[in-house]
C-alpha positions as CSV (number, residue, x, y, z in Angstrom):
1,X,16.1,-27.8,-7.1
2,X,12.3,-29.0,-7.6
3,X,12.3,-31.1,-10.5
4,X,9.7,-30.6,-13.3
5,X,6.4,-31.8,-12.3
6,X,7.3,-32.2,-8.9
7,X,6.2,-31.0,-5.4
8,X,6.6,-26.7,-5.0
9,X,6.7,-25.4,-1.8
10,X,4.4,-22.0,-2.1
11,X,4.2,-19.0,0.4
12,X,1.8,-18.5,3.0
13,X,0.3,-15.8,1.0
14,X,-0.2,-18.2,-2.1
15,X,-1.7,-20.8,0.1
16,X,-4.0,-17.9,1.5
17,X,-4.7,-17.0,-2.8
18,X,-5.6,-20.7,-3.8
19,X,-7.7,-21.5,-1.2
20,X,-9.7,-18.0,-0.9
21,X,-10.2,-17.0,-4.1
22,X,-13.3,-18.1,-6.3
23,X,-14.7,-16.5,-9.4
24,X,-15.3,-12.8,-8.9
25,X,-18.3,-11.5,-9.4
26,X,-18.1,-8.5,-7.5
27,X,-18.1,-4.6,-9.2
28,X,-14.6,-3.5,-9.9
29,X,-13.2,-0.7,-11.4
30,X,-9.8,-0.4,-12.9
31,X,-8.3,3.1,-13.1
32,X,-4.9,4.2,-14.1
33,X,-3.3,7.5,-13.9
34,X,0.2,9.1,-14.9
35,X,1.5,11.8,-12.7
36,X,3.9,14.8,-14.1
37,X,7.4,13.4,-11.2
38,X,9.4,16.5,-11.7
39,X,8.2,17.9,-8.3
40,X,7.8,14.8,-6.8
41,X,11.8,13.6,-7.0
42,X,12.4,17.0,-6.4
43,X,10.4,16.9,-3.0
44,X,11.7,13.7,-2.1
45,X,15.5,14.6,-2.4
46,X,14.3,17.8,-0.2
47,X,12.7,15.9,2.3
48,X,15.5,13.0,2.4
49,X,18.4,15.5,3.0
50,X,16.6,17.8,5.8
51,X,15.1,14.6,7.7
52,X,17.2,11.3,6.9
53,X,14.0,9.4,6.4
54,X,14.2,7.0,3.1
55,X,10.6,8.5,2.1
56,X,9.9,7.0,-1.6
57,X,6.6,7.6,-4.2
58,X,5.0,4.9,-2.6
59,X,4.8,6.9,0.8
60,X,3.9,9.9,-0.9
61,X,1.1,7.7,-2.8
62,X,0.1,6.4,0.6
63,X,-0.3,10.5,2.0
64,X,-2.4,11.2,-1.0
65,X,-4.9,8.5,-0.5
66,X,-5.4,9.7,3.1
67,X,-6.2,13.2,1.5
68,X,-8.6,11.2,-0.8
69,X,-10.4,9.6,2.4
70,X,-10.6,12.8,3.6
71,X,-12.3,14.1,0.7
72,X,-14.6,11.5,0.3
73,X,-15.6,10.3,3.5
74,X,-17.6,7.4,2.0
75,X,-15.0,5.7,1.0
76,X,-14.1,4.7,4.5
77,X,-15.5,2.4,5.4
78,X,-17.1,-1.2,4.8
79,X,-20.1,-3.1,3.1
80,X,-21.4,-5.4,5.9
81,X,-24.6,-7.6,5.3
82,X,-25.1,-4.8,2.9
83,X,-25.2,-1.9,4.7
84,X,-22.3,0.4,4.9
85,X,-19.8,0.7,8.4
86,X,-18.1,3.6,8.4
87,X,-14.2,3.6,9.9
88,X,-13.5,5.9,12.9
89,X,-9.8,6.5,11.3
90,X,-8.0,7.0,8.5
91,X,-5.4,4.0,8.1
92,X,-3.2,2.9,5.1
93,X,-2.0,-0.5,4.3
94,X,1.4,-0.8,2.8
95,X,2.4,-4.1,1.2
96,X,5.8,-6.0,2.2
97,X,7.6,-8.4,0.3
98,X,10.0,-10.1,2.4
99,X,12.0,-10.5,0.2
100,X,13.3,-7.8,-1.9
101,X,15.4,-9.0,-4.5
102,X,14.5,-10.8,-7.7
103,X,14.6,-14.6,-8.3
104,X,12.9,-17.6,-10.0
105,X,12.4,-21.2,-9.5
106,X,11.2,-22.7,-6.6
107,X,12.4,-19.6,-4.4
108,X,10.1,-17.3,-6.2
109,X,6.8,-19.3,-5.5
110,X,7.9,-19.1,-1.6
111,X,8.7,-15.7,-1.9
112,X,6.2,-14.0,0.9
113,X,3.8,-10.7,0.8
114,X,2.4,-9.4,4.5
115,X,1.4,-6.0,5.3
116,X,1.9,-3.1,7.3
117,X,-0.5,-0.9,8.5
118,X,0.2,2.9,9.2
119,X,-2.3,4.1,11.4
120,X,-3.9,8.2,11.3
121,X,-2.1,7.9,8.0
122,X,-3.9,11.5,7.9
123,X,-1.9,12.8,10.5
124,X,1.7,11.7,9.7
125,X,3.8,13.6,7.1
126,X,6.3,11.6,4.5
127,X,9.0,11.3,6.9
128,X,7.1,9.4,9.7
129,X,5.5,7.1,7.7
130,X,8.5,6.3,5.5
131,X,10.4,5.7,9.6
132,X,7.3,4.2,10.5
133,X,6.9,1.5,7.7
134,X,10.6,1.1,7.4
135,X,11.2,-0.3,11.0
136,X,8.3,-2.7,10.7
137,X,9.1,-3.9,7.4
138,X,12.4,-4.4,8.9
139,X,10.9,-6.6,11.6
140,X,9.1,-8.5,9.1
141,X,12.0,-9.3,6.9
142,X,13.7,-10.4,10.1
143,X,11.1,-13.1,10.9
144,X,10.3,-10.9,13.8
145,X,6.8,-9.9,13.8
146,X,4.5,-11.3,16.1
147,X,1.4,-10.7,14.0
148,X,3.4,-12.7,10.9
149,X,5.0,-14.9,12.7
150,X,1.2,-16.3,13.7
151,X,-0.5,-16.0,10.6
152,X,2.3,-17.9,9.0
153,X,1.8,-20.7,11.2
154,X,-1.8,-21.0,11.1
155,X,-1.7,-20.9,7.3
156,X,1.1,-23.6,7.6
157,X,-0.9,-26.1,9.0
158,X,-4.6,-25.6,7.7
159,X,-5.9,-27.5,4.6
160,X,-7.1,-25.5,1.8
161,X,-10.8,-26.1,2.4
162,X,-10.3,-25.3,5.7
163,X,-8.2,-22.2,5.6
164,X,-11.0,-21.0,3.0
165,X,-13.5,-21.2,5.9
166,X,-11.0,-19.8,8.4
167,X,-9.8,-16.3,6.5
168,X,-13.8,-15.9,5.7
169,X,-14.2,-15.8,9.3
170,X,-11.3,-13.3,10.0
171,X,-11.9,-11.1,7.5
172,X,-15.5,-10.7,8.4
173,X,-14.6,-10.1,12.0
174,X,-11.6,-8.1,11.7
175,X,-12.6,-6.2,8.9
176,X,-16.0,-6.4,8.1
177,X,-17.2,-5.9,11.9
178,X,-14.2,-4.1,12.9
179,X,-12.5,-6.2,15.5
180,X,-9.4,-7.7,17.3
181,X,-8.7,-11.5,17.2
182,X,-6.3,-11.4,20.2
183,X,-6.3,-15.4,20.4
184,X,-4.2,-14.9,16.8
185,X,-2.8,-11.3,17.7
186,X,-4.9,-9.8,14.9
187,X,-5.8,-5.9,14.8
188,X,-9.4,-4.5,14.1
189,X,-9.2,-3.5,10.1
190,X,-5.6,-5.1,9.6
191,X,-6.0,-3.4,5.9
192,X,-6.9,0.0,6.9
193,X,-8.9,2.4,4.8
194,X,-7.0,1.4,1.5
195,X,-4.1,-0.8,0.2
196,X,-0.9,0.5,-1.3
197,X,1.4,-1.7,-3.0
198,X,4.7,-1.0,-5.3
199,X,5.1,-2.8,-7.9
200,X,7.8,0.0,-9.4
201,X,10.4,-1.5,-7.2
202,X,10.7,-4.6,-9.9
203,X,10.8,-2.7,-12.8
204,X,6.6,-3.0,-13.3
205,X,5.3,-0.1,-15.2
206,X,1.9,-1.1,-14.5
207,X,-0.1,-3.9,-12.6
208,X,-3.4,-3.6,-11.5
209,X,-4.5,-5.9,-8.3
210,X,-7.6,-7.9,-7.3
211,X,-9.0,-7.8,-4.5
212,X,-8.8,-10.5,-2.1
213,X,-12.3,-12.0,-0.9
214,X,-10.7,-11.2,2.7
215,X,-9.6,-7.8,2.3
216,X,-12.6,-5.3,2.3
217,X,-11.0,-2.1,0.9
218,X,-12.7,-0.2,-1.6
219,X,-9.5,0.5,-2.9
220,X,-6.2,-0.9,-3.9
221,X,-3.6,1.9,-5.3
222,X,-0.4,0.1,-7.3
223,X,2.4,2.3,-7.7
224,X,4.6,1.9,-10.9
225,X,7.9,2.8,-11.6
226,X,8.8,5.7,-13.3
227,X,9.7,6.5,-16.3
228,X,10.8,9.4,-19.0
229,X,7.5,9.4,-21.7
230,X,7.0,11.3,-24.1
231,X,3.9,13.8,-23.3
232,X,2.0,16.8,-24.8
233,X,3.4,20.4,-23.0
234,X,1.3,23.4,-24.6
235,X,0.6,21.9,-27.7
236,X,4.3,20.7,-27.8
237,X,6.1,16.8,-26.9
238,X,8.3,17.1,-24.1
239,X,9.9,14.3,-22.1
240,X,9.2,14.3,-18.6
241,X,9.5,11.6,-15.7
242,X,5.9,10.1,-15.0
243,X,4.7,7.4,-12.0
244,X,2.0,5.3,-13.2
245,X,-0.7,4.4,-10.7
246,X,-3.5,1.4,-11.2
247,X,-6.0,1.6,-9.7
248,X,-8.9,-0.8,-8.5
249,X,-11.9,0.5,-7.2
250,X,-15.2,-1.1,-5.5
251,X,-18.3,-0.2,-7.4
252,X,-20.4,-0.4,-4.6
253,X,-18.7,2.2,-3.1
254,X,-16.9,4.4,-6.2
255,X,-18.7,5.7,-9.1
256,X,-17.3,7.8,-11.9
257,X,-17.8,10.9,-10.1
258,X,-16.2,9.9,-7.2
259,X,-13.2,8.1,-9.2
260,X,-12.6,11.6,-11.3
261,X,-12.1,13.2,-7.9
262,X,-9.4,10.9,-6.5
263,X,-7.7,11.5,-9.5
264,X,-7.5,14.8,-9.2
265,X,-6.4,15.0,-5.6
266,X,-3.7,12.4,-6.4
267,X,-3.0,14.7,-9.4
268,X,-2.8,17.7,-7.0
269,X,-0.7,16.5,-4.0
270,X,1.7,14.0,-6.4
271,X,2.4,16.6,-8.7
272,X,4.0,19.2,-5.8
273,X,3.5,17.3,-2.1
274,X,5.3,20.3,-0.4
275,X,2.0,22.7,-1.0
276,X,0.6,19.9,1.3
277,X,4.0,18.8,3.7
278,X,6.2,21.4,3.8
279,X,9.8,20.4,3.7
280,X,10.8,20.9,7.8
281,X,13.5,23.8,7.4
282,X,15.2,22.3,11.0
283,X,16.1,19.0,11.0
284,X,13.3,16.7,12.8
285,X,13.4,13.8,15.0
286,X,12.1,10.1,13.1
287,X,11.2,7.3,15.2
288,X,12.7,9.4,18.4
289,X,16.4,10.2,16.4
290,X,17.3,13.1,16.0
291,X,19.0,13.9,12.6
292,X,22.1,16.0,12.5
293,X,22.5,18.2,8.9
294,X,24.5,20.6,7.7
295,X,23.5,24.6,7.2
296,X,23.9,23.9,3.4
297,X,21.2,20.6,3.4
298,X,18.4,22.7,5.2
299,X,15.6,24.3,3.1
300,X,14.9,27.9,3.4
């Protein structure tokens, strides 16, 4: 145990955060919304039984985000040197915690965050997204993801002032100019078109996330825990399972009109995902593996 006031071993992400952030003056819009999760829950159960993939609300939020970017292509890009630079593909970055069990003390400070990008997420159904993200998250947690290992080694030895300059330069190259950095094993656009993080798995109902200076995505969506809430239905109070979303938006690319469009698309997709991504009628292969399903589990 570390004595009070003694040194603490911080995670790689925490070290980057301390070195990178300044007092923020950039424009930001913070928005919240609640989605009735009854249809979403039923959809997840049917997809799991049919595909064998562990689909969760987070995967569906990522898929809904792709629908938003399809409808609002002006969100799919970056502001570089005061000008908008568009991106060729729609990709989503999911935040991954290296440790999944809650902890406290020095271990809490050293628990790392990483990310996994699902490319072309607009072309992938939820069960493919879930399998791809699950496989990559397993590599990160097992310490076998080469990109995460290289970044961790770089950050570990750099002093804070040098780290700030390095992260700014890397962010400008990879996220701003959308160029890879092969020497560090970093791809172009490592944060995709938007970012999704799950705080609901830790029991948080709602939380906002600031946009890291080196991460140039126009939107960060925080997914909270589904909880029963009293809402009005046709003038009467009813208890419904509600999924809370907290969204941070770059005001340079988003105003009230685009935000309202985003809210409508999130509501439409998450209330009835099967309307956009029908549940397969037959067993499907995820990650090259065929899943055997009994007739009772098929959707028909």
